[in-house]
N, C-alpha and C positions, 0 to 999 in steps of 0.2 A: 566309253563303258569296258570293263575288261571282258576279255573273253569267255569268262565262267559265268558273269553276270546275263550275257546276251544270251548264252545258249540255258541256263535256266531259265530265262522271260520266254524263250521262244519254246522249249519244252513244255513249259506250264499252261501256255497257249495253244499248243498242238491239238489236233484230236483227242477225245476220249481214249483211255487205256483200256484194251480189252481185257477181260479174265482170263487167265493162263494159266495150261495145266504143267505139269514138268515135262510130259513129252512134248510138248510144241514144237512143230515145224517152222523153222526160224528163217528159214528161205536165206541161208547166210551165202549162197555161190549165186546168191540174184538171178534164177533160173526162171522160177514161179511166177506167173502174173494172176492178180483178181482182177479180170475186165482189163479195165486200162492202168490199172497202177501196178508195180511192183508189190507182191504181195507180202505184208508184214512190216516193207519199212515207209515211213512216212516221211516226207519233204517238206519244213518246217520253214520256209519263207519262199518266196518268188525272186529269190536275190541272185539264180544263176536257172538254165535249163537243165532238167534232171531226167536221165534218158536212160534204157538200158542199149549197149553196143554190141552187134553181133560179130563185129572186125576186129575190136582191141579187146584182146580176153587174156588171161591164164588157163583157165578152165572150163568145160562145159560150153554152154553156147552162147553165154551175154557176160559181162561186165557192167556195173554201174557207172555213169560218167554224168559229170556234172559240167556243165559247159558256163563259164563264167566270163564272158567276154566284153562287156557295157564299159567302157573305163568310165563311166559314172556312177555307176553302181561301187555304194560303198560298206554295204553290207556283205556278211560272211553267210556263207552258203552251206547248210546242214543237211544230212538224211538222218533216220536212228530208226530203233528197233528196243523194243524192252523185252527184257530177259525175265523167263519165268521166276519169279520169288524164291518159291519153294524149292529152286532148283540151286543156287548163287547164293544164298544167303548167309553169310559165316563161311565162305568157302574162300579157296583162293581160286582165283579167275585171272587168263591170260586171255587176251582177244588179238589175233594173229591177222594179218591183211597183206594183201599186193597192192600197191598203187603206182600208175603211170602218171607223169606230167609233162603237162606245156604248158610253160610258163610266159605271156608276154610282156609284165610288169613285177614290181616287186610284189610276191605272194607267195604264199604257202599252202601245203595240204596234210593231213594227218588222220588219225583216229581218234576217238573219245571217249571215254567211260565216264558216265555221271551217277549217283546214289543220293536220292531225297530220301528223308525222314517223313512221318506219317501228316507232318504239317507243311511240305512242300519245300522245307530248307534244304539244301545243298549239302550234304553230309562226307562226300567224297567225289573227286576230279580230278581227271587226268586228261590231258587235250594236247600231249605231246609237246609243251610248250617249249623250246629250246632244242627238240629233237625232230623238229618237221621235216617234209621234204621243200623245199624252197629255190629248185633249180628245176628245170627240164632235164626230165629223168626217166631210163628204161625203168622196167617194171620193177621195185625195191619192196621185199619183206621188211615190214613194220609190225611192233606189238607193243600192248601195253597191258598193264597187271596192277592188281590190285585184290587186297583180302576185303571179301563184303561185309562191312559195319552189321553187326546185328541187330543196328536199328535202321539198315533198310527199310521205306517201304515201297519203292521204285528203283529199278535200275536202268538205264537206258545207256547203248552202245549206237555207234554210228560213224560217218566221216564227215568230215568238213574240210570247206575251203576257206580259206584268210586272206583278206589284202588283196591284191587288185586285179586283173584280169589274167584269167587261167583256163585249162581243162586239165580235168584230173579224171582218170580213170579208176575203179576200185573193183577189185576181186578177189576170189578163194578165201574170205572170212572164216577162220577157224575160231572155237572157243574151248580152250581147256579149264576142268574145273578139278582144284586138288590135283591137276598132274594127267587128269584123264582128258582124252580128246570126247565133246561132245557130240554124237552121232542122232541126229534129229531125226524122226521118222518120216519116211518122204511122204506127202500128200495125195491121197485116194483121187484117182481121174479118170480109173476104169469103169466100164459101165456096169451096173448090178446086176448078180446072178440072177438064172433063174428062180434058185431058191432064195436068194435076199429079197427079192420081189414078191414071192408067192410069204414071206412071213411079214413084211413090211404093211400087204394088205389086210393081214389080221387087225392092224391096229390103225385103218382108214375107215371112215363113215362117210361114201360117197354125197355130195349134194347137189340136186336139181338144179338150182338156176341162184344168180343173187339179185333177179330180179324180185323186188319187197312185193309187186304186185300178183303176182302167180298165186295160182287158186290155192294149189296142195301145198302141205306144210308137211307131208309124211317123212320127208327125208330128215326134217327140222326135231323131231322126237325124241332123237336119242339125245337131244341137250337136256331133257329131264332127268335123264340118267346121271350126265356127266358133271349137269350145275346142281345137283341134289345138294340142300344143307346149304348153299352158296350164300351168303347176304349181300358180298360184292363181286361181280364178275365185269372183267377189264378185258373190252374190245379194244385191242391196238390197230398200230397199219404201218405198214413200212414204208409209207409215201404219205403226206397231207394231201396228193394230188392224184389219186386213183380214185376213178368212177366206181369201178367194179367194188373196189374193197369199202367204200363209203354205200355204195347200195348194198351188199351182203350184211353189212354193220346195220344197216336199217331193217332188212330182213328178220335179221335175230332179233331187233330189239322191238319188233312188230309182234313176233311170237313169242318171247319171254314175257312182252305185258299181259298178251291173252289168256296165256294156255300154264304162266307160272308165277303172276301174281306180283311181278316184279313192277316197282312202283316209283322210281323214280331214275331220271338219266341226267348223268351227271359231263361233263363237257371239259375239255382241258382249255378253260374260256376264263375269262376272271370273274368272281365269284359274285360282288354286288352287282355288277351290270346282266349278269345270266339271271339274277333274281326277279329284275326288271323283265327281262324276256316272259322269264314265268309268267307273271302277273299278264301279262300282253296275252299269252296263250290260255291261259284259264278263263281272260274276258272275252276270246274268241276277237283280240286285235292283233296278231301275230303279222299281218297284212301289213301293218302302221310300223311294223319294227324295219328299219334298214339296220340286215346284221352286220356291215361293215364298220358301221357308226358304233354300234350297241356291242360287239364282241371283238372288236376291231382288227383281228387278223383275217385276210383274203381267205384262207383256207377255207372259213364257214362262209362267204360271199357265194354259195353254189348252186346250182340247181338243184343239187344231190340233198345240200343241207335245209334248204328250200321244202322241198315235198317231205324230206324226213319231218319236220318241224310242223307240216301242213297236215303231215297224217297225225301227227301228237296233239293238234288243237282238234281235232274230230273225234279221235278218241277219247277226249275230255270229255265231250258232251254225256257222256253217259257214264257208269259205273264199273269198275273202279276207274280212279284217274291216275295219271301219272305225273310227276312232276321235275319239271326241267330245274336244273342247278348247274354250277359253275365252280372248280375248285383252285384257279388259277389266282396269281396276287403279283402279276406282272406290272398291273397300272394302280394308278392311288384316287382317281377323280371320281369314280364311280363311289367307291367307299365314303370319302371325305363328302360329296356332294349329299347321298344319304341323312348321314350324320348332322349336315346341317341345317338339310328340310326338316327332320325328325325334332329339332332343340330349335326353331326359329322365334319361339319365343322367349329364350332364353337370351337375355340381350348381351351379357355378361359372357357367357360360355360363344356366344357367335363371335367375340372380340378375340379369344383364344382362338378360335376352330380357323379365322382367317388367318391370324399370324403363324399358326399351326402349318396351314397350309403353306404361307409362303415356303417356310424352311422347306416342305416337302419336294415345292416346284423349285426351287434353287438345286437341291439333291437328283431331283431327274434332269432339269438342265445341263446340270455339269456332267453326269454319267451320260446322255447321250452326245452331247459338244466337245466333251474331252475323252472320249473313248474309255468310258468304265471309270477315269479318276476323280472322284469326289472328294474335295476338302472343304469341310466347314470348320469354321474356330471352334475350340472347345466350347466359349461358353455358349455357342448358339447349338451345339449339340445337346448339352444339357438341360438350354431351355426347350428344344424340342420335345427332351424327353419329359420334362416339367409339364409342357402343353399336355401331352397326350395321357397323363396322369389327370389332371383337370377335368380333359374332355370324359372321360371313363368314368371318373366320380360324379359327374353330371349326370352322365347316365341312369348311373345305380340308383341314383337320388329321384329321378325324374318319376313319373306318372303312366310311363308307358307298361303295355302290357308284360306278363313274361314270355311272350315270343317275340313280340319286337324291340323289347328289351335285349333279349337273347341274340338276333339278327344286330342291332346295333354295336354292342359290346364285339360281336365278329367281325363286324367293320372296323375296328379300331384295331383289331388284332391283324387283318389285311395289312392296315398302312404300317403297323410294327414291320410284320412282315416283308415289305415292300421296302421300308429304310433297311433293314440288315440285309436285304438281296443287293441293296447296292453299294451299301458304305460298311457292310460288316466282316469280321476275319471269316476266312473259309473259302473254301468253294461254292461262287454263286450257282453253276448248275446242281450241285449235290444238294446246295437249303435250297432252291426251287421244288426238287423234286422232294426232301423232307416237308416243306409246307404244304404244297400239292395233298400229300398224304394226310395230312395234320387236318386240312379243310374237310377232306374225304369222310377222315372219323368225325368229325365236328357233324357234318351231316349224319352221318349214321347215329349218334348219340342224341341228336336234337329233333329229330322227324320223327313221326310215330311211326313204328315197326316200318323201318323201311329196306328195302332189297335194292340194291340200286345197282345200275348198269352203268359200268366208266365208258367214255370215249378219249381215246389218247393215244401218240405215238406208240409205237412198240417199244421205244425206249425208256420209256417212264414207267409203263406197267410192268417192264422188265423185273424176275424176282431175284435176277442175280446177286451175287455178292452182299444177301441180307445177313449174313452174320458177322461181315467184317467191323471193327472199330468205326465208328464215324467219323472219320477226322478228316483231314485237306485232302491229300493226294490218295491214300490207300483205301477211300472209299468211295467208289462209284457208285454208292447205294443210291438205288431209284426209288421213285414212288412205290412200285409194286413191292418192294422188298420190305419197306417201313409197313405197309398194309397187311402183308405178310404176318409179318413179326408182332403184329398188334392183334389180328384176328387169325389166328393158324386155323386151318382146316374151314375155314369159312368167308374166303376168298380164292378166285380164279384166276388166271392170267390166259386169255385165248389171242395169242398172237397172229399177224397176218403176212402173208408175202403175194408175190407174184413171179412167174418164170419170163415173162418176153410185153412190149406193148410200149405205153406212153403213159406219163404220167405230169401233173398240171406245176410248172415250181415258177419263183423268182429269178431272173437272172440280170442284174443291172437294172433293178427297179422295174422291169416288166415282166407283167406274169402271164406266162403264155404255156403250151403244151410242147413238149419236151419227148425224142424217143428216150426209150429204157434201154440200157445195156441188157441185151439177153442172156441169161443166166449160162455161166460156162463150165466147164467140167470141175470138178470137184467142190460145185457149192452147192448147198443145201438145196438151193431150187433147180439146180439142173437134176441132182437124183432123182427129186420128187417129182418131177416133169415125165423120169420114165416109167411111172405107174402109168401113165395112158389115162389118166383119169382128169377131168378140165377142172375140177373142184371137189374138196374134199376135208374132211376136219381130220386130222393126224392126232392121234391120242400118244401125246408125249408124256402124260402121268404113269400110261401106264406101262410103257415102255421102259421108262427110268424106273419104274419099279420091279420087271421081269429081265429086264437088261438080255433078251436073247443076243446071243453071240452074232447072227447075220445081220444085227443092227448095230453094231460096237461104232460103226461108221456115224451113225446119226447122233452117238454121245459121244463125239469129240466137238472140238471145234472147228468149225469152217467157216468158209465165206458168206454172209448172208447181206441179202439185199437192205440197206440202211438208207433210206432219204428223208430228208424234212421238209421243210414246206422252200426250202430254197434249191437251186440248181447242184446237182452234185458232180464234181470231177470224179470222184470216187465213191460209187455206188454201192459198194461189198465191203464188210467190216467180218473179220475175223469175232465169230460169237459161238457160244454155247447154247441151242435152243432150247434144248433139254432143262437145262436150268435157269434160262427166261420164262419161260412158258409152261405150262399145264396144257395147252394143246394149242394145234398151228393151223390155220385156215390158208390152205394153198390153192391160187387161182390162176388158171395155166395164162391169160393172156389181159394184162391191165388196158383200157384207154385214159384219158386225162379226162380229170372233174370237168365242170363247165361253169364256166364264173357267171353271174349274174350281171345283165348291164348296168 
């Protein structure tokens, strides 16, 4: 495989690209860390050991070091940074850098620049082929240049080591745009001033506790004002395994149900299976439900979620009632079982359903066992589409009631989404967010007078990039952005984060507590912790509207805690929280969520 193809593949499979502004700090001298990661730079595989070196350097305190010493390692080693599109698009760009090498066997080191169009196709590439350093050498200055194509959607720069065993150091990168050296602003790490803290406090609403069983709710009364007119309120989480975040969300859900007529709780969980759970809650049979079997993910198989759903079951014994729903589409079993059960007397369509299920199960098997590579013959794909249409027609012609028929057709839509997510063109993560938004809006349109509380990760509820074209790479459009586009002024996104503590996560197929990286100087959480308030709501919506100069730092792009269900090596990613959320709930200390037996 040529180096261009390797690099394209690695870049596309690397972590998500953050939203950037023109004056982004690029850390071209490798001096700044984000926790345990060199800020802004992404390592694209584990073919080498990537680190900073305080001994071998050209300028500043550190260089970037790649140690590729395993003689059996055949992969190339890369690290990359993403340039602000609006800064370089259509312009002449020169990247200079200094490289030192210690080569043990045939190997090379150099810089690279690659530009992709919006469907992920590399349209410009320079990896210094034929000009790389291929011998042990003291520090040398090297450079690459390009006029960035006007169709570029992503531009990445970085360093790479090719071939056999070597150690290479990279330092003193410089970026020139139309002949002028780019001087990026230094990251803010100094403590907030007294005046900045006083202004910040004007936008904060202290909270008493994350305990959902606390008797007083006076502190939550501010939600009546903040959530006015909203039909969808999304509650995020910086980790799928924080007990305090889960309990705080429970407390807010309880308050909104009791005091603000919110009547649906929608989880980042598979839609058909969640509807089964809803029926169990309504029939006071929640205790018979195995959460991990029903909702699949360990994240919901916790004491915190069980306590929430037990409260919901008790709440539903009176009036008004609260419906439980899901909006995800990552599994197919529940949807097809519901359709098979509903049409069990139709022997002709049952044969179609079993054939249809066979094709989908083949897709699922290949996706899991072939690492996302699915290949069905064209005739099988055509047959799958034909079967899907035949089943939908059978549902429409059936004697099912309106509501039941709507749900069955939605199950067929889930199956359609599932297939496209696994084998269709485009970015699977973007498609998942788009389909989750579609399913939430279906709930909004198909339930009687719904007011929905959404439970999902911060990344999914984010409103960032909501105006970008929905392409492959240039559109990391999230569910929250689609929702905001569909119902402007009727949706709110409330992010959650914490300063220190622990969280539950999966690592090497083991689910257990892990210590969290304490927020470091320059991160949002480090600044917010200086408020000396252990728990509060931050009104980002108002700050973004009023733009006080004392809070310019808060409206910029800074490191922000981002953990999913898995243990994270890098816990912070550059984010603009004011673009992502309307409000942010800050919790000083998180403890790990508690798995059920």
